[in-house]
N, C-alpha and C positions, 0 to 999 in steps of 0.2 A: 830776175826781179822778185819773184815770189820768195825765194830763199833769203834775199836781203831783207824783205819785209818781216820775215819770221825771226831774224837775228835778235831783235829786242826781247824776245820771249825766252831766249836761252843764254844770253850773255849781255853784259853791259861794261862800261868803262870805269865803274866806280867801286869803291870798297866800303868798309864800315865807317871810315872817317867822314865821308860825304853824307852818309845816311844819318849818323849820329848828330853831326853838326846841323843838318837841316831840321831834324826833330827838335833839337835844342832851340833853334831859331823860332820854331813854331810854338813850342810849349813854354819856353822861358821868356823869350823876347816878346813875341806877339801876345800870348795869353797872360804871362806873368807881369809884363811891363806895359805894353800898349793898351790892352783891354782894361787894366785896373788903374793905370796912371794917366794915360793920354786920353782915353775915352771920356772920363769925367771932365777933363779940361775942355774937350770939344763941346760937351753938353753945356758947360757954363758959358763958354764964349758964344755959342750959337743959340742957346736957349730954345732948342728944338731937337728932339730925339731923332726925328727923321733925317734932318740935315747932318747931325752929329754922327749918326749911324752910317750914313752914306760916305761921309768923309773918313770914317774909320775903315770902311771897306776899301777905299782908295789907298789909304795908308798901309793897310795889311797887304794889299795887292803889290804895292811898290816894294815893300820889305821882302816878301816871299819871292817875287820874281828876281829882285837883285840878289837874293840869297842863292837861288838856283844858278844864276849866271856866275856869281863870284865863287861859289863853293863847288858846283858840279860841272859847269860847262867851260868857263874860261881857263881854269888850270889844266884841263885836258884837251884844250883846243877843239872843243865840240860845238856844233851848231844846235839851234833850238829844235831841230828835227829829232834829236836824241830824246827829248821829252814829249814826243808825239805831235809836234807842230809840223805836220806834213799834209799834203793835199789828200782829201778824201775823194770818193768816187760817187757818181750818181746812184749807184746801187746801194750806197750807204743810207739813202733816204728811206728805204724800206725799214731798216733797223731803227732809224731816228723816229719815224712815225709809230712803229710798233712798240718800241720801248717807252715812248712818251705816253701812249695810251695805257700800257701796262702800269706805268708809274702812277698815273693819275687815278686809275681804278684801284690800284693797290693802296694808294695813300688814303683814299676814301674809306676803304675797308678797314685799314689799320686805325684810322682816326675813330671810326665807330666802335671798334673793339676796345680801344684804349680809353675811350671816353668814360667808361664805367669805373676806371681807376680813380678819377677825380683829381689827379695831380696835373696842374697846369701852370705854366710860366710863360706869359705872353712875350713876344718879341717887342722891344721898346719902339722900334721903327714902325711896326705894324700898328701899335696902339696910337702913335703920333699921327699916322696917316689916316686912321679911322676917325680921329677927333677933328680933323680939318681936311676934308676931301675936296680937293680942287684939281684942275687939270695939271697944274704945276707939281703938286705933291704926288699925284699919281705918276707923273713922268719921272720924278726923282726916285720914287720907290721902285718903279719898273726898271730903270737903268741900273739901280743898285742891285736888285735881286736877279734880273734876267740878263744882265750884261757883265757887270763888274765881277760879282761873286762866281758865276760859272766859269769865266775865263781863268782867273787865278787859281781857283780851287781845283779845277780839272787838271791844269798843268802841274800843280804841286802834288795833289793826291793820287791822280792816275798816271800822269806823265812821268813823275819821278818815284813817288812812294810805291805805287802799285807795281811799276816796272821793276824797281829794285827788288821787291819781295818776290815777284814772278820768276825771276831768274834763279832764286835760291830755295824757295819753298814750294814752288809749283802753283798751278792755277787756283785750286780751292783755298789753300792756305793764304795766298796773296790776296784773293778777293775778300776773305773773311777778316784778315788782319788789317788791311788798308781801309776796309769799311768800318771797322771798329775804331780806328784812329780818327777817321772822318767824323764819326758820331760823337766821340769824346770831346772834340774841339767845339762842338755846338752846345755844350753845357753852358748856361743853365736852362735852355729851352727843352726841359725834360719831356714835355708832352710830344715834342716833335722828333725825339730821338729814334723811336722805332721806324718812322718814315725816313729819317736820314740814313739809317742803316740799310733799309730796303733800297733806297735810291742809289746809294753808293755801290751796291752790288750790281745794279743795272748799268751804272756808268762804267764800272770796270769791265763788264761783259761787252759793252759797246766798244770800248777801246781794244779789248782782246780780239773782237771779230773784225774790226775795220783797220787796225794798225795806224789809226790817226786819232788825235785827241778831239778833233772838231765835232764828230758825231756826239760824243758825250757832253761837250760844251753846249751843243744845240739842244739836246734832250734836257739837260739841266736848265738851260735858259728858257725853253718853251714851257716847261712845267712850272718853273718859278714865276714866269710872266703870267700864266693862267691863274696861279694862286694869288698874285697881287691883284689881278682883275677881280677875282671873286671876293677878296677882302674889301676892295673899294666898293663894289656893288652891294656887299653885305652891310 
């Protein structure tokens, strides 16, 4: 069993074609088309950046998950376990709690250190929620940040991207490069980019240590949820 769990770190069933196609899906279709064409349409239709941003998250989640299935899994007759969707153990909760605390403390330290730069670009969903704080807007913001985003981002960036890199350039290279890609796609929230990079490192380490994507999903979701709560209370 242990040897089977380690297989994803030394080999996979994909080549350059799957990697390039999924990167093109993210950077050309999602960022180049969805974010610049579809998101403004959602904003006009809904007249609310929180609702539009949440719908955007659902749209991106559907596109990326379909992309993984159509490009990486189905042609090779693979199950979703190949991208880390496999059971975790009760022992993994130690990592979940520890990494969540490290991420929250680290995010505060990074935020304080980068606050002197003065470069800030607020998330439109955050601004919309702060302007009209109700239980419903909090619930929508929480679901978007603590449920939708962690699931599809961890499956895509850790389950596929990190794993693909891990089998080819090793632990350190895979962590750094996958974290860099994860950070780049969060532009233009420049003030959050150092935290994004730091969090991506912890998410990759959680996947590395547990052989399951769910611990990183939970760490991602817990910390995002706490951030939404702090924004609401603030």
